All heavy atoms as TSV, in Angstrom:
chain	resi	resn	atom	element	x	y	z
A	1	MET	N	N	8.268	-3.253	11.385
A	1	MET	CA	C	7.556	-4.360	10.779
A	1	MET	C	C	8.312	-4.736	9.502
A	1	MET	O	O	8.718	-3.889	8.748
A	1	MET	CB	C	6.094	-3.887	10.457
A	1	MET	CG	C	5.364	-4.940	9.588
A	1	MET	SD	S	3.647	-4.578	9.349
A	1	MET	CE	C	3.033	-5.215	10.923
A	2	PRO	N	N	8.416	-6.022	9.297
A	2	PRO	CA	C	9.214	-6.466	8.100
A	2	PRO	C	C	8.497	-6.321	6.733
A	2	PRO	O	O	9.090	-6.555	5.712
A	2	PRO	CB	C	9.491	-7.936	8.411
A	2	PRO	CG	C	8.412	-8.359	9.326
A	2	PRO	CD	C	8.050	-7.143	10.129
A	3	ILE	N	N	7.224	-5.937	6.747
A	3	ILE	CA	C	6.524	-5.707	5.497
A	3	ILE	C	C	6.516	-4.226	5.192
A	3	ILE	O	O	6.000	-3.426	5.936
A	3	ILE	CB	C	5.077	-6.239	5.559
A	3	ILE	CG1	C	5.043	-7.725	5.835
A	3	ILE	CG2	C	4.354	-5.924	4.233
A	3	ILE	CD1	C	5.705	-8.603	4.809
A	4	ALA	N	N	7.075	-3.838	4.086
A	4	ALA	CA	C	7.128	-2.423	3.631
A	4	ALA	C	C	6.032	-2.215	2.596
A	4	ALA	O	O	5.772	-3.081	1.759
A	4	ALA	CB	C	8.500	-2.083	3.089
A	5	VAL	N	N	5.406	-1.059	2.680
A	5	VAL	CA	C	4.330	-0.745	1.764
A	5	VAL	C	C	4.770	0.346	0.795
A	5	VAL	O	O	5.255	1.374	1.255
A	5	VAL	CB	C	3.088	-0.275	2.558
A	5	VAL	CG1	C	1.909	0.069	1.607
A	5	VAL	CG2	C	2.648	-1.315	3.580
A	6	ASP	N	N	4.672	0.104	-0.488
A	6	ASP	CA	C	5.161	1.003	-1.501
A	6	ASP	C	C	4.007	1.659	-2.337
A	6	ASP	O	O	4.189	1.944	-3.504
A	6	ASP	CB	C	6.131	0.327	-2.448
A	6	ASP	CG	C	7.411	-0.047	-1.768
A	6	ASP	OD1	O	7.842	0.722	-0.931
A	6	ASP	OD2	O	8.024	-1.087	-2.143
A	7	ILE	N	N	2.886	1.893	-1.697
A	7	ILE	CA	C	1.751	2.516	-2.400
A	7	ILE	C	C	2.142	3.926	-2.904
A	7	ILE	O	O	1.830	4.288	-3.991
A	7	ILE	CB	C	0.514	2.577	-1.499
A	7	ILE	CG1	C	-0.028	1.166	-1.249
A	7	ILE	CG2	C	-0.545	3.433	-2.154
A	7	ILE	CD1	C	-1.174	1.112	-0.276
A	8	ASP	N	N	2.913	4.669	-2.086
A	8	ASP	CA	C	3.312	6.012	-2.529
A	8	ASP	C	C	4.174	5.974	-3.764
A	8	ASP	O	O	4.073	6.876	-4.612
A	8	ASP	CB	C	4.007	6.763	-1.360
A	8	ASP	CG	C	5.182	5.987	-0.786
A	8	ASP	OD1	O	5.338	4.773	-1.038
A	8	ASP	OD2	O	5.985	6.585	-0.027
A	9	VAL	N	N	4.982	4.953	-3.934
A	9	VAL	CA	C	5.799	4.838	-5.138
A	9	VAL	C	C	4.891	4.642	-6.356
A	9	VAL	O	O	5.096	5.305	-7.410
A	9	VAL	CB	C	6.818	3.615	-5.000
A	9	VAL	CG1	C	7.511	3.383	-6.321
A	9	VAL	CG2	C	7.754	3.817	-3.904
A	10	MET	N	N	3.914	3.738	-6.250
A	10	MET	CA	C	2.998	3.532	-7.357
A	10	MET	C	C	2.137	4.743	-7.635
A	10	MET	O	O	1.828	5.056	-8.796
A	10	MET	CB	C	2.108	2.285	-7.103
A	10	MET	CG	C	2.904	0.991	-7.113
A	10	MET	SD	S	3.869	0.719	-8.600
A	10	MET	CE	C	2.601	0.603	-9.797
A	11	LEU	N	N	1.702	5.473	-6.589
A	11	LEU	CA	C	0.945	6.713	-6.767
A	11	LEU	C	C	1.755	7.690	-7.581
A	11	LEU	O	O	1.283	8.324	-8.517
A	11	LEU	CB	C	0.552	7.321	-5.473
A	11	LEU	CG	C	-0.612	6.699	-4.753
A	11	LEU	CD1	C	-0.690	7.258	-3.306
A	11	LEU	CD2	C	-1.864	6.924	-5.483
A	12	ALA	N	N	3.051	7.828	-7.290
A	12	ALA	CA	C	3.929	8.763	-7.994
A	12	ALA	C	C	4.078	8.331	-9.470
A	12	ALA	O	O	3.993	9.173	-10.365
A	12	ALA	CB	C	5.281	8.855	-7.330
A	13	ARG	N	N	4.256	7.045	-9.669
A	13	ARG	CA	C	4.412	6.560	-11.053
A	13	ARG	C	C	3.144	6.777	-11.858
A	13	ARG	O	O	3.246	7.006	-13.102
A	13	ARG	CB	C	4.736	5.044	-11.045
A	13	ARG	CG	C	6.119	4.759	-10.574
A	13	ARG	CD	C	6.397	3.217	-10.604
A	13	ARG	NE	N	7.728	2.967	-10.121
A	13	ARG	CZ	C	8.179	1.754	-9.805
A	13	ARG	NH1	N	7.350	0.705	-9.949
A	13	ARG	NH2	N	9.360	1.617	-9.366
A	14	ARG	N	N	2.007	6.670	-11.212
A	14	ARG	CA	C	0.730	6.861	-11.921
A	14	ARG	C	C	0.227	8.260	-11.926
A	14	ARG	O	O	-0.857	8.580	-12.424
A	14	ARG	CB	C	-0.355	5.910	-11.349
A	14	ARG	CG	C	0.019	4.463	-11.321
A	14	ARG	CD	C	0.200	3.874	-12.749
A	14	ARG	NE	N	0.406	2.468	-12.705
A	14	ARG	CZ	C	1.539	1.842	-13.018
A	14	ARG	NH1	N	2.618	2.579	-13.333
A	14	ARG	NH2	N	1.650	0.562	-12.945
A	15	LYS	N	N	0.988	9.175	-11.214
A	15	LYS	CA	C	0.609	10.572	-11.155
A	15	LYS	C	C	-0.819	10.708	-10.561
A	15	LYS	O	O	-1.656	11.425	-11.137
A	15	LYS	CB	C	0.776	11.308	-12.468
A	15	LYS	CG	C	2.235	11.359	-12.912
A	15	LYS	CD	C	2.322	12.049	-14.256
A	15	LYS	CE	C	3.752	12.284	-14.716
A	15	LYS	NZ	N	4.596	11.079	-14.802
A	16	MET	N	N	-1.075	10.004	-9.476
A	16	MET	CA	C	-2.370	9.965	-8.818
A	16	MET	C	C	-2.285	10.444	-7.410
A	16	MET	O	O	-1.298	10.161	-6.702
A	16	MET	CB	C	-2.928	8.533	-8.903
A	16	MET	CG	C	-4.350	8.390	-8.501
A	16	MET	SD	S	-4.916	6.676	-8.610
A	16	MET	CE	C	-4.712	6.276	-10.359
A	17	SER	N	N	-3.285	11.119	-6.886
A	17	SER	CA	C	-3.273	11.555	-5.518
A	17	SER	C	C	-3.894	10.520	-4.646
A	17	SER	O	O	-4.603	9.564	-5.067
A	17	SER	CB	C	-4.118	12.861	-5.397
A	17	SER	OG	O	-5.474	12.559	-5.550
A	18	VAL	N	N	-3.614	10.627	-3.348
A	18	VAL	CA	C	-4.158	9.692	-2.332
A	18	VAL	C	C	-5.706	9.775	-2.387
A	18	VAL	O	O	-6.389	8.744	-2.346
A	18	VAL	CB	C	-3.661	9.986	-0.921
A	18	VAL	CG1	C	-4.358	9.183	0.135
A	18	VAL	CG2	C	-2.150	9.722	-0.866
A	19	GLY	N	N	-6.244	10.999	-2.457
A	19	GLY	CA	C	-7.664	11.175	-2.503
A	19	GLY	C	C	-8.338	10.524	-3.686
A	19	GLY	O	O	-9.370	9.861	-3.578
A	20	GLU	N	N	-7.703	10.656	-4.850
A	20	GLU	CA	C	-8.258	10.024	-6.092
A	20	GLU	C	C	-8.218	8.514	-5.966
A	20	GLU	O	O	-9.208	7.788	-6.269
A	20	GLU	CB	C	-7.451	10.456	-7.292
A	20	GLU	CG	C	-7.962	9.825	-8.593
A	20	GLU	CD	C	-7.141	10.189	-9.823
A	20	GLU	OE1	O	-6.213	11.057	-9.687
A	20	GLU	OE2	O	-7.406	9.583	-10.853
A	21	LEU	N	N	-7.102	7.939	-5.463
A	21	LEU	CA	C	-7.023	6.511	-5.283
A	21	LEU	C	C	-8.065	6.033	-4.278
A	21	LEU	O	O	-8.716	5.005	-4.556
A	21	LEU	CB	C	-5.600	6.100	-4.839
A	21	LEU	CG	C	-5.389	4.625	-4.629
A	21	LEU	CD1	C	-5.658	3.828	-5.875
A	21	LEU	CD2	C	-3.995	4.358	-4.109
A	22	ALA	N	N	-8.205	6.706	-3.152
A	22	ALA	CA	C	-9.180	6.311	-2.184
A	22	ALA	C	C	-10.601	6.290	-2.763
A	22	ALA	O	O	-11.322	5.334	-2.585
A	22	ALA	CB	C	-9.152	7.243	-0.966
A	23	ASP	N	N	-10.947	7.330	-3.547
A	23	ASP	CA	C	-12.225	7.373	-4.217
A	23	ASP	C	C	-12.423	6.195	-5.154
A	23	ASP	O	O	-13.471	5.547	-5.200
A	23	ASP	CB	C	-12.428	8.682	-4.988
A	23	ASP	CG	C	-12.696	9.881	-4.104
A	23	ASP	OD1	O	-13.064	9.656	-2.933
A	23	ASP	OD2	O	-12.556	10.981	-4.578
A	24	ARG	N	N	-11.439	5.890	-5.922
A	24	ARG	CA	C	-11.524	4.861	-6.943
A	24	ARG	C	C	-11.566	3.476	-6.361
A	24	ARG	O	O	-12.165	2.556	-6.977
A	24	ARG	CB	C	-10.380	5.030	-7.954
A	24	ARG	CG	C	-10.569	6.279	-8.793
A	24	ARG	CD	C	-9.491	6.507	-9.818
A	24	ARG	NE	N	-9.502	5.428	-10.848
A	24	ARG	CZ	C	-8.635	5.400	-11.854
A	24	ARG	NH1	N	-7.696	6.296	-11.944
A	24	ARG	NH2	N	-8.692	4.413	-12.695
A	25	ILE	N	N	-10.990	3.247	-5.202
A	25	ILE	CA	C	-11.062	1.895	-4.615
A	25	ILE	C	C	-12.127	1.763	-3.534
A	25	ILE	O	O	-12.399	0.685	-3.045
A	25	ILE	CB	C	-9.689	1.413	-4.055
A	25	ILE	CG1	C	-9.227	2.265	-2.870
A	25	ILE	CG2	C	-8.653	1.321	-5.177
A	25	ILE	CD1	C	-7.995	1.701	-2.175
A	26	GLY	N	N	-12.717	2.912	-3.156
A	26	GLY	CA	C	-13.875	2.869	-2.249
A	26	GLY	C	C	-13.521	2.764	-0.777
A	26	GLY	O	O	-14.263	2.161	0.003
A	27	ILE	N	N	-12.434	3.385	-0.364
A	27	ILE	CA	C	-12.110	3.526	1.071
A	27	ILE	C	C	-11.853	4.988	1.384
A	27	ILE	O	O	-11.628	5.793	0.440
A	27	ILE	CB	C	-10.943	2.638	1.498
A	27	ILE	CG1	C	-9.604	3.090	0.887
A	27	ILE	CG2	C	-11.187	1.159	1.238
A	27	ILE	CD1	C	-8.387	2.343	1.400
A	28	THR	N	N	-11.829	5.333	2.653
A	28	THR	CA	C	-11.591	6.719	2.995
A	28	THR	C	C	-10.121	7.042	2.874
A	28	THR	O	O	-9.277	6.176	2.999
A	28	THR	CB	C	-12.032	6.992	4.522
A	28	THR	OG1	O	-11.118	6.232	5.352
A	28	THR	CG2	C	-13.432	6.599	4.763
A	29	PRO	N	N	-9.850	8.326	2.583
A	29	PRO	CA	C	-8.421	8.743	2.500
A	29	PRO	C	C	-7.646	8.436	3.811
A	29	PRO	O	O	-6.480	8.072	3.773
A	29	PRO	CB	C	-8.509	10.243	2.235
A	29	PRO	CG	C	-9.791	10.419	1.584
A	29	PRO	CD	C	-10.724	9.422	2.203
A	30	ALA	N	N	-8.345	8.527	4.961
A	30	ALA	CA	C	-7.681	8.228	6.242
A	30	ALA	C	C	-7.265	6.756	6.305
A	30	ALA	O	O	-6.194	6.422	6.789
A	30	ALA	CB	C	-8.624	8.587	7.384
A	31	ASN	N	N	-8.168	5.858	5.908
A	31	ASN	CA	C	-7.857	4.438	5.919
A	31	ASN	C	C	-6.728	4.111	4.909
A	31	ASN	O	O	-5.862	3.263	5.162
A	31	ASN	CB	C	-9.068	3.557	5.646
A	31	ASN	CG	C	-9.986	3.497	6.839
A	31	ASN	OD1	O	-9.539	3.728	8.020
A	31	ASN	ND2	N	-11.229	3.130	6.648
A	32	LEU	N	N	-6.763	4.759	3.798
A	32	LEU	CA	C	-5.654	4.537	2.787
A	32	LEU	C	C	-4.375	5.031	3.356
A	32	LEU	O	O	-3.333	4.421	3.181
A	32	LEU	CB	C	-6.025	5.238	1.495
A	32	LEU	CG	C	-4.957	5.075	0.388
A	32	LEU	CD1	C	-4.679	3.623	0.074
A	32	LEU	CD2	C	-5.414	5.823	-0.879
A	33	ALA	N	N	-4.424	6.185	4.097
A	33	ALA	CA	C	-3.161	6.701	4.691
A	33	ALA	C	C	-2.594	5.747	5.709
A	33	ALA	O	O	-1.391	5.522	5.788
A	33	ALA	CB	C	-3.433	8.042	5.324
A	34	VAL	N	N	-3.442	5.105	6.499
A	34	VAL	CA	C	-3.002	4.101	7.470
A	34	VAL	C	C	-2.258	2.927	6.752
A	34	VAL	O	O	-1.211	2.482	7.174
A	34	VAL	CB	C	-4.187	3.574	8.305
A	34	VAL	CG1	C	-3.776	2.326	9.101
A	34	VAL	CG2	C	-4.699	4.626	9.275
A	35	LEU	N	N	-2.863	2.520	5.670
A	35	LEU	CA	C	-2.266	1.397	4.877
A	35	LEU	C	C	-0.960	1.871	4.207
A	35	LEU	O	O	0.064	1.225	4.283
A	35	LEU	CB	C	-3.247	0.948	3.822
A	35	LEU	CG	C	-2.777	-0.148	2.888
A	35	LEU	CD1	C	-2.391	-1.433	3.684
A	35	LEU	CD2	C	-3.848	-0.499	1.879
A	36	LYS	N	N	-1.024	3.063	3.591
A	36	LYS	CA	C	0.114	3.621	2.853
A	36	LYS	C	C	1.306	3.860	3.773
A	36	LYS	O	O	2.466	3.610	3.415
A	36	LYS	CB	C	-0.266	4.896	2.222
A	36	LYS	CG	C	0.763	5.561	1.311
A	36	LYS	CD	C	0.226	6.818	0.648
A	36	LYS	CE	C	0.332	8.028	1.401
A	36	LYS	NZ	N	1.636	8.494	1.716
A	37	ASN	N	N	1.060	4.232	5.002
A	37	ASN	CA	C	2.138	4.578	5.935
A	37	ASN	C	C	2.629	3.360	6.742
A	37	ASN	O	O	3.445	3.517	7.646
A	37	ASN	CB	C	1.741	5.695	6.866
A	37	ASN	CG	C	1.535	6.983	6.113
A	37	ASN	OD1	O	2.248	7.265	5.162
A	37	ASN	ND2	N	0.533	7.731	6.499
A	38	GLY	N	N	2.126	2.176	6.408
A	38	GLY	CA	C	2.608	0.953	7.078
A	38	GLY	C	C	2.047	0.728	8.474
A	38	GLY	O	O	2.622	-0.044	9.251
A	39	ARG	N	N	1.009	1.446	8.887
A	39	ARG	CA	C	0.426	1.290	10.198
A	39	ARG	C	C	-0.692	0.285	10.311
A	39	ARG	O	O	-1.165	-0.009	11.345
A	39	ARG	CB	C	-0.055	2.670	10.724
A	39	ARG	CG	C	1.131	3.654	10.916
A	39	ARG	CD	C	0.636	4.901	11.585
A	39	ARG	NE	N	-0.618	5.437	11.041
A	39	ARG	CZ	C	-0.745	6.469	10.248
A	39	ARG	NH1	N	0.330	7.132	9.833
A	39	ARG	NH2	N	-1.923	6.887	9.862
A	40	ALA	N	N	-1.138	-0.266	9.149
A	40	ALA	CA	C	-2.201	-1.226	9.141
A	40	ALA	C	C	-1.711	-2.541	9.662
A	40	ALA	O	O	-0.594	-2.960	9.403
A	40	ALA	CB	C	-2.758	-1.392	7.691
A	41	LYS	N	N	-2.564	-3.256	10.361
A	41	LYS	CA	C	-2.253	-4.604	10.880
A	41	LYS	C	C	-2.641	-5.647	9.905
A	41	LYS	O	O	-2.148	-6.756	9.964
A	41	LYS	CB	C	-2.941	-4.864	12.207
A	41	LYS	CG	C	-2.614	-3.870	13.299
A	41	LYS	CD	C	-1.199	-4.087	13.790
A	41	LYS	CE	C	-0.868	-3.230	14.932
A	41	LYS	NZ	N	0.498	-2.966	15.104
A	42	ALA	N	N	-3.538	-5.342	8.973
A	42	ALA	CA	C	-4.006	-6.260	7.993
A	42	ALA	C	C	-4.542	-5.511	6.758
A	42	ALA	O	O	-4.810	-4.334	6.855
A	42	ALA	CB	C	-5.139	-7.140	8.549
A	43	VAL	N	N	-4.680	-6.226	5.645
A	43	VAL	CA	C	-5.264	-5.653	4.459
A	43	VAL	C	C	-6.176	-6.767	3.846
A	43	VAL	O	O	-5.782	-7.895	3.760
A	43	VAL	CB	C	-4.258	-5.154	3.415
A	43	VAL	CG1	C	-3.309	-6.227	3.008
A	43	VAL	CG2	C	-4.922	-4.436	2.283
A	44	ARG	N	N	-7.367	-6.349	3.498
A	44	ARG	CA	C	-8.319	-7.329	2.880
A	44	ARG	C	C	-7.858	-7.608	1.471
A	44	ARG	O	O	-7.370	-6.717	0.784
A	44	ARG	CB	C	-9.713	-6.750	2.846
A	44	ARG	CG	C	-10.374	-6.580	4.180
A	44	ARG	CD	C	-11.747	-5.961	4.019
A	44	ARG	NE	N	-12.275	-5.604	5.317
A	44	ARG	CZ	C	-13.161	-6.368	5.939
A	44	ARG	NH1	N	-13.553	-7.498	5.459
A	44	ARG	NH2	N	-13.628	-5.942	7.138
A	45	PHE	N	N	-8.053	-8.869	1.023
A	45	PHE	CA	C	-7.678	-9.161	-0.362
A	45	PHE	C	C	-8.461	-8.371	-1.350
A	45	PHE	O	O	-7.992	-8.015	-2.420
A	45	PHE	CB	C	-7.849	-10.687	-0.601
A	45	PHE	CG	C	-6.730	-11.519	-0.067
A	45	PHE	CD1	C	-6.990	-12.817	0.286
A	45	PHE	CD2	C	-5.485	-11.079	0.086
A	45	PHE	CE1	C	-6.007	-13.663	0.752
A	45	PHE	CE2	C	-4.426	-11.863	0.570
A	45	PHE	CZ	C	-4.715	-13.166	0.909
A	46	THR	N	N	-9.700	-8.021	-0.995
A	46	THR	CA	C	-10.529	-7.214	-1.887
A	46	THR	C	C	-9.934	-5.834	-2.067
A	46	THR	O	O	-9.957	-5.264	-3.138
A	46	THR	CB	C	-11.966	-7.100	-1.422
A	46	THR	OG1	O	-12.026	-6.627	-0.080
A	46	THR	CG2	C	-12.696	-8.469	-1.476
A	47	THR	N	N	-9.410	-5.271	-0.975
A	47	THR	CA	C	-8.762	-3.966	-1.037
A	47	THR	C	C	-7.455	-4.069	-1.835
A	47	THR	O	O	-7.172	-3.190	-2.676
A	47	THR	CB	C	-8.453	-3.461	0.358
A	47	THR	OG1	O	-9.708	-3.353	1.108
A	47	THR	CG2	C	-7.796	-2.043	0.334
A	48	LEU	N	N	-6.676	-5.119	-1.615
A	48	LEU	CA	C	-5.449	-5.272	-2.351
A	48	LEU	C	C	-5.736	-5.503	-3.851
A	48	LEU	O	O	-5.066	-4.878	-4.680
A	48	LEU	CB	C	-4.710	-6.513	-1.793
A	48	LEU	CG	C	-3.332	-6.792	-2.413
A	48	LEU	CD1	C	-2.359	-5.603	-2.269
A	48	LEU	CD2	C	-2.725	-8.040	-1.743
A	49	ALA	N	N	-6.769	-6.225	-4.178
A	49	ALA	CA	C	-7.145	-6.440	-5.593
A	49	ALA	C	C	-7.579	-5.093	-6.191
A	49	ALA	O	O	-7.222	-4.821	-7.315
A	49	ALA	CB	C	-8.263	-7.466	-5.662
A	50	ALA	N	N	-8.358	-4.278	-5.464
A	50	ALA	CA	C	-8.761	-3.003	-5.989
A	50	ALA	C	C	-7.598	-2.075	-6.210
A	50	ALA	O	O	-7.545	-1.385	-7.201
A	50	ALA	CB	C	-9.791	-2.326	-5.024
A	51	LEU	N	N	-6.636	-2.063	-5.286
A	51	LEU	CA	C	-5.421	-1.263	-5.461
A	51	LEU	C	C	-4.690	-1.700	-6.740
A	51	LEU	O	O	-4.273	-0.826	-7.538
A	51	LEU	CB	C	-4.507	-1.425	-4.236
A	51	LEU	CG	C	-4.910	-0.690	-2.985
A	51	LEU	CD1	C	-4.154	-1.246	-1.795
A	51	LEU	CD2	C	-4.670	0.773	-3.107
A	52	CYS	N	N	-4.537	-3.022	-6.886
A	52	CYS	CA	C	-3.823	-3.501	-8.064
A	52	CYS	C	C	-4.559	-3.177	-9.379
A	52	CYS	O	O	-3.956	-2.788	-10.400
A	52	CYS	CB	C	-3.627	-4.996	-7.950
A	52	CYS	SG	S	-2.425	-5.432	-6.703
A	53	GLU	N	N	-5.870	-3.251	-9.336
A	53	GLU	CA	C	-6.678	-2.945	-10.529
A	53	GLU	C	C	-6.550	-1.499	-10.911
A	53	GLU	O	O	-6.285	-1.142	-12.081
A	53	GLU	CB	C	-8.143	-3.304	-10.288
A	53	GLU	CG	C	-9.023	-3.052	-11.513
A	53	GLU	CD	C	-10.440	-3.483	-11.277
A	53	GLU	OE1	O	-10.794	-4.068	-10.263
A	53	GLU	OE2	O	-11.244	-3.197	-12.204
A	54	VAL	N	N	-6.685	-0.613	-9.912
A	54	VAL	CA	C	-6.673	0.825	-10.232
A	54	VAL	C	C	-5.231	1.299	-10.596
A	54	VAL	O	O	-5.032	2.091	-11.531
A	54	VAL	CB	C	-7.202	1.666	-9.039
A	54	VAL	CG1	C	-6.945	3.100	-9.162
A	54	VAL	CG2	C	-8.691	1.376	-8.878
A	55	LEU	N	N	-4.229	0.785	-9.878
A	55	LEU	CA	C	-2.844	1.184	-10.135
A	55	LEU	C	C	-2.201	0.372	-11.241
A	55	LEU	O	O	-1.075	0.647	-11.611
A	55	LEU	CB	C	-2.056	1.078	-8.851
A	55	LEU	CG	C	-2.462	2.013	-7.752
A	55	LEU	CD1	C	-1.757	1.678	-6.461
A	55	LEU	CD2	C	-2.184	3.464	-8.160
A	56	LYS	N	N	-2.932	-0.618	-11.752
A	56	LYS	CA	C	-2.410	-1.512	-12.845
A	56	LYS	C	C	-1.048	-2.059	-12.473
A	56	LYS	O	O	-0.056	-1.849	-13.147
A	56	LYS	CB	C	-2.372	-0.708	-14.179
A	56	LYS	CG	C	-3.760	-0.327	-14.650
A	56	LYS	CD	C	-3.667	0.400	-15.952
A	56	LYS	CE	C	-4.954	0.872	-16.560
A	56	LYS	NZ	N	-6.123	0.969	-15.700
A	57	CYS	N	N	-1.036	-2.792	-11.376
A	57	CYS	CA	C	0.189	-3.390	-10.831
A	57	CYS	C	C	-0.060	-4.741	-10.194
A	57	CYS	O	O	-1.207	-5.165	-10.173
A	57	CYS	CB	C	0.870	-2.434	-9.858
A	57	CYS	SG	S	-0.076	-2.190	-8.341
A	58	GLN	N	N	0.934	-5.389	-9.738
A	58	GLN	CA	C	0.842	-6.619	-9.017
A	58	GLN	C	C	1.022	-6.366	-7.516
A	58	GLN	O	O	1.589	-5.383	-7.096
A	58	GLN	CB	C	1.988	-7.609	-9.482
A	58	GLN	CG	C	1.808	-8.052	-10.945
A	58	GLN	CD	C	0.587	-8.863	-11.136
A	58	GLN	OE1	O	0.304	-9.791	-10.384
A	58	GLN	NE2	N	-0.164	-8.533	-12.173
A	59	PRO	N	N	0.488	-7.275	-6.665
A	59	PRO	CA	C	0.654	-7.117	-5.209
A	59	PRO	C	C	2.106	-6.863	-4.786
A	59	PRO	O	O	2.351	-6.094	-3.892
A	59	PRO	CB	C	0.095	-8.423	-4.607
A	59	PRO	CG	C	-0.922	-8.873	-5.605
A	59	PRO	CD	C	-0.318	-8.489	-6.950
A	60	GLY	N	N	3.025	-7.561	-5.465
A	60	GLY	CA	C	4.469	-7.384	-5.125
A	60	GLY	C	C	5.012	-5.998	-5.480
A	60	GLY	O	O	6.056	-5.628	-4.928
A	61	ASP	N	N	4.261	-5.221	-6.280
A	61	ASP	CA	C	4.650	-3.806	-6.513
A	61	ASP	C	C	4.270	-2.950	-5.338
A	61	ASP	O	O	4.828	-1.812	-5.199
A	61	ASP	CB	C	3.964	-3.309	-7.764
A	61	ASP	CG	C	4.392	-4.063	-9.037
A	61	ASP	OD1	O	5.585	-4.437	-9.130
A	61	ASP	OD2	O	3.581	-4.219	-9.920
A	62	LEU	N	N	3.354	-3.420	-4.502
A	62	LEU	CA	C	2.841	-2.608	-3.405
A	62	LEU	C	C	3.399	-3.040	-2.043
A	62	LEU	O	O	3.501	-2.250	-1.156
A	62	LEU	CB	C	1.324	-2.693	-3.345
A	62	LEU	CG	C	0.560	-2.250	-4.578
A	62	LEU	CD1	C	-0.886	-2.485	-4.431
A	62	LEU	CD2	C	0.846	-0.765	-4.843
A	63	LEU	N	N	3.697	-4.300	-1.920
A	63	LEU	CA	C	4.187	-4.846	-0.665
A	63	LEU	C	C	5.506	-5.616	-0.854
A	63	LEU	O	O	5.676	-6.329	-1.811
A	63	LEU	CB	C	3.119	-5.866	-0.076
A	63	LEU	CG	C	1.722	-5.344	0.133
A	63	LEU	CD1	C	0.782	-6.482	0.474
A	63	LEU	CD2	C	1.725	-4.273	1.226
A	64	ARG	N	N	6.408	-5.424	0.077
A	64	ARG	CA	C	7.658	-6.232	0.024
A	64	ARG	C	C	8.115	-6.517	1.453
A	64	ARG	O	O	7.822	-5.795	2.387
A	64	ARG	CB	C	8.730	-5.460	-0.770
A	64	ARG	CG	C	9.172	-4.173	-0.171
A	64	ARG	CD	C	10.105	-3.417	-1.142
A	64	ARG	NE	N	10.054	-1.998	-0.814
A	64	ARG	CZ	C	10.682	-1.443	0.189
A	64	ARG	NH1	N	11.513	-2.141	0.947
A	64	ARG	NH2	N	10.591	-0.149	0.414
A	65	TRP	N	N	8.859	-7.613	1.532
A	65	TRP	CA	C	9.407	-8.028	2.829
A	65	TRP	C	C	10.803	-7.520	3.019
A	65	TRP	O	O	11.626	-7.503	2.123
A	65	TRP	CB	C	9.403	-9.573	2.898
A	65	TRP	CG	C	9.964	-10.098	4.115
A	65	TRP	CD1	C	9.364	-10.226	5.337
A	65	TRP	CD2	C	11.279	-10.614	4.393
A	65	TRP	NE1	N	10.157	-10.769	6.274
A	65	TRP	CE2	C	11.391	-10.996	5.724
A	65	TRP	CE3	C	12.402	-10.743	3.548
A	65	TRP	CZ2	C	12.541	-11.540	6.223
A	65	TRP	CZ3	C	13.556	-11.239	4.118
A	65	TRP	CH2	C	13.594	-11.649	5.426
A	66	GLU	N	N	11.050	-6.977	4.254
A	66	GLU	CA	C	12.412	-6.509	4.630
A	66	GLU	C	C	12.794	-7.222	5.878
A	66	GLU	O	O	12.018	-7.251	6.855
A	66	GLU	CB	C	12.396	-4.968	4.859
A	66	GLU	CG	C	12.191	-4.135	3.642
A	66	GLU	CD	C	12.219	-2.670	3.989
A	66	GLU	OE1	O	12.070	-2.272	5.145
A	66	GLU	OE2	O	12.430	-1.880	3.043
A	67	ALA	N	N	13.948	-7.796	5.900
A	67	ALA	CA	C	14.410	-8.489	7.136
A	67	ALA	C	C	14.555	-7.501	8.266
A	67	ALA	O	O	15.017	-6.370	8.092
A	67	ALA	CB	C	15.757	-9.177	6.813
A	68	GLU	N	N	14.216	-7.975	9.423
A	68	GLU	CA	C	14.418	-7.194	10.641
A	68	GLU	C	C	15.675	-7.694	11.368
A	68	GLU	O	O	15.829	-8.903	11.553
A	68	GLU	CB	C	13.218	-7.310	11.605
A	68	GLU	CG	C	12.021	-6.533	11.241
A	68	GLU	CD	C	10.958	-6.583	12.295
A	68	GLU	OE1	O	10.522	-7.731	12.633
A	68	GLU	OE2	O	10.570	-5.511	12.806
A	69	TYR	N	N	16.551	-6.807	11.666
A	69	TYR	CA	C	17.780	-7.175	12.323
A	69	TYR	C	C	17.740	-6.695	13.795
A	69	TYR	O	O	17.256	-5.579	14.064
A	69	TYR	CB	C	19.023	-6.587	11.664
A	69	TYR	CG	C	19.187	-7.143	10.269
A	69	TYR	CD1	C	18.771	-6.413	9.147
A	69	TYR	CD2	C	19.735	-8.375	10.075
A	69	TYR	CE1	C	18.924	-6.906	7.872
A	69	TYR	CE2	C	19.875	-8.893	8.826
A	69	TYR	CZ	C	19.509	-8.182	7.706
A	69	TYR	OH	O	19.646	-8.692	6.461
A	70	THR	N	N	18.193	-7.555	14.681
A	70	THR	CA	C	18.285	-7.190	16.096
A	70	THR	C	C	19.713	-7.007	16.480
A	70	THR	O	O	20.649	-7.464	15.758
A	70	THR	CB	C	17.674	-8.304	16.948
A	70	THR	OG1	O	18.333	-9.520	16.754
A	70	THR	CG2	C	16.176	-8.454	16.688
A	71	ALA	N	N	19.964	-6.328	17.553
A	71	ALA	CA	C	21.342	-6.073	18.006
A	71	ALA	C	C	22.034	-7.391	18.202
A	71	ALA	O	O	21.502	-8.337	18.706
A	71	ALA	CB	C	21.312	-5.242	19.319
A	72	GLY	N	N	23.282	-7.465	17.777
A	72	GLY	CA	C	24.082	-8.654	17.915
A	72	GLY	C	C	24.104	-9.571	16.668
A	72	GLY	O	O	24.769	-10.553	16.636
A	73	GLU	N	N	23.295	-9.251	15.677
A	73	GLU	CA	C	23.257	-10.082	14.479
A	73	GLU	C	C	24.213	-9.536	13.456
A	73	GLU	O	O	24.492	-8.438	13.342
A	73	GLU	CB	C	21.854	-10.094	13.888
A	73	GLU	CG	C	20.903	-10.982	14.692
A	73	GLU	CD	C	19.607	-11.150	13.961
A	73	GLU	OE1	O	19.575	-11.206	12.728
A	73	GLU	OE2	O	18.589	-11.240	14.662
């Protein structure tokens, strides 16, 4: 998927655990893990806003686009 998720980077910078972040934004650690590991198909803006508020960052600090290359390019 061309969208990379950098929640783990921000967690490390803020010295925060996945469990603490999940509690503070109001989702389960399992759902946060799905998002953090890039397996989510979508993210609600309310969840993204809560992540940014708790981690004191911008959406671009959590999500970035990476080009996908196919064979022959």
